[in-house]
N, C-alpha and C positions, 0 to 999 in steps of 0.2 A: 469358479464361483467368485464373483466380484465382492461378496461379503466376507470372504476368508480373511481372518485377522492374523497377520504375520507377527513376527517377533518385534519387540521394542528396540528402537535405535536411539542411541545417545547422539544428539545433534548440537553443534555449535556453528556460528556464522561469523565470517571474517570479511572485512573490506580491506583494501590496500593499506589502510592506516589504523583500523580499529576493529574490535570485536563488537557485534551488535546482538541484542538479546533475541531478535526474531527477524527473519527475512522471508517474506511470503513467496516471492518469485523463485528464490532458491529452493524453497520447500516444494513448490510445484515441480521444479526440475528434479528434485530428489525423488518425489513420488513417481515421476516418469521413469527414472533410472531403476528404481526398485521394482516397478511393475514389469519392466523389460527383463530384468534379471530373475525375479522371483515368481513372476506371473501376476495376474490381476488380483487385487485385494486391497485390504485396509492395513496400513502400517502405523503403529503407535510410535510417537516421537517424544523423547524426553529432552526438553530444552533447558537452558540455564534456570529459567524462572517459571516454566509452565510445562504442562503435558498436553499434547495435541495429537491429532491423527491426520494422515494423508492417504488418499486412495487413488488408484490409477488403473487404467486399462488401455490397450492399444487398439486403435481403429484400423479399418481396412486400408485407409490411405497412408498409413505409417505414422500418423500423429498419435501422440499419447494424451488422452484426456485425463486430467488430474484435478482433484478437489481436496481442499484441506478445511479443517475446522480450526479457526484462529484461537489464540488465547482470549480471555475475557476483554471486553472493551470498556472504556470510559472516556469522558471528555469534560472540559470546563472552559468557560469563557476566558479568552486570553487577556491579560492585563494590558491596558493601553500603552504603557511604556514599551512592552514587548512588541506590540503591533507597530508602533511608531518606528522602532528600530528596524523591524523587518521591512516596512515600506521603504525606508531610506536605503536599505541594502539593495533593493530591486529597482530603485528609482520610481516608485509608485506613490500615489496619494490616496487619501480616503475615498476620493471620488471614483477611483478605479475599482473599489470593492463592491460586491453585491450585498446590499443590506439584508437580504433575505437569508443569507448564510454568514452570520457574523464570525469573525476570527476566533479560533479556539485552539487550545492544546488538546490533542486527540491521541488516543492510545488503543492499539490493537495488538499488543505484544512489544511495541516500541513506541517512543514518544515523538510526536510530530506537531508542527504548527500548520494549521490550514488557513489559507487566504483564498477566498472565493472571489473571482473577478467578474465584472459585468460583461466583458467583451472577449470573444475568442481571439481577436487579433492582439489584444494586450497579452494574452497567454503566449501566443506565438512569438512575441517580441521579447520574452523574458531574457534578462541578462543580469549578471552580478559579478563581483570580484571573488574568485575562489578563496583566497586567503582571508578576506573579510568575512566571507560566509562561514569558513571553518571556525574562526574565532567566535562568531555569533552563535553558531550551533553548539559549540562546546560550552560557551558561557551559560547557555540556557538549557542544557541537557536535551537537545533535540537531535534525533537521528537524521531526519530530513525535514524540509519545508514543503508542504503540499500546496501547489498553486492549482486551482480548479476553476473550470467554467462549466456551468450547467446548461447543456443544450436543451434538455427536457428534464422533468423531475426524476427520470430514471436513466438518463444518459449524460455522463460527465466526461470532459476532456481534462487531463491532468498533466502536470510536469512536476518532477521531484528532484530539486537540487539536493545533492548528497555530499556536501562539502565536508561534513563531519568525518566521512570515511575517505576523503581525498578524491572524490568523484564529482565532476561538475554537475552531471545530471544522470539520473537512473532511468533506463528505458522502461522498466516495469517494477513496481513497488507494491507487492502484495500486502505487506504490513500496513502501509499507509492507506491502501484501499480498504482493508478491514477496519482500520481506525476511522476512515471517512464514513463507512456504512454505520458504524456504531454512533458516530456523531450525528448523522442524519436522523437516526432513531431518537437520540436524546432531544433533538430540537423539534420532534414531531413533523419531520419533512414527509411529504406524500410519496414515499418510496414504493408502496404497494408490494413490499416483500422482496424486491431485488433492485439492484442498480448495475449498469454496465459502465465500465471505465476504460476509455481509450487513452493510452499513454505512449510516449515515445515517438509520436507522429512527427513532431516538429524537429526531431533529431534524426529522422530517417530510419527509425527502428520501432515501427508501430506494433503495439501489443494491445490485447483486449482481455480484460478480466471481468468476471461476473461475481458479484457479492450478493448472497441471499441472506436475509435477516428476518428475525421475528420482532415482535414488539416488547420482548422481555428485556428490561434494562440490564445492561452489562453482559448479556449473554454472547456466546461465541458467534462469529460470522462464518458462513460457509463460502469459501472462495474457490473459484474454479477457472481453469484455462487449459490451453493445449501446449504441448512441448514437442520439439523435434530433436533428433540426434544431429549434432553438428558434424559436418564432414571435415 
C-alpha cells in the first residue's frame, strides 16, 4: 500500500565542506533507499528546521520513483549590489539576463540566488572561480546559485554552482528546484501547476526533476524524480 505511513526519520545533510539545511536530491535518494528496504510508502522526515515527507515505490524496470513535499517556500527580489557581484563572478552582464525572470533570493528549504538567462548557450558556457564562488556564497548566506534558462514556461534547464559546499557544480539540486517553483508562483509565472527541470546535462550527468505547485503563497512544493541503485 503506497499510502502506508512509516516511522519518522531524523535527517541531516552534509556536503564535503558544510552542513546544509535541506538537500532535495539526497531526499529523493533517501526515499528510494527507504522504499527498497521498508517497502513502498510515505516516510516522515524531521530536518534541522522543517518537517517534510518523502514517498517511494519500485517500478518493474528497477528504478525507484520518489516524491517529496518540500519545506515552505518564499522569495524576494535580489538587491542590485548582490546581482552585480554575481554577474561579475560568472563573467556575465545585465544583457545576458531574461527580464521576464528577474534575479531573486529564493528559498525552498535552503537559500539560493536565481539568475535567469536569455540563451541556452550562455548557460552551457557557465564558468567561475571556485574559491571566489565560495567566498561569495558564504558572504551572502547562499547554498547555491541557480542559473536557469526557460525553454518553455514549463521546461527549464538549470545549472547549480555549489561552491559553498566545496563542489563546483551540483548535477541535481532538488532544494533549488523547489525554491524555483515557489519563486515562479510568487511572480505569477504561467506554470500551469508544474514545471520540469533538466539539470546536469552540460556536465554529462543529466537529471530531470518535476515540481508540482499550487497557487497558495508559501506552500510546499511536490518534487519528484527517479533513482537507481549504484553498482
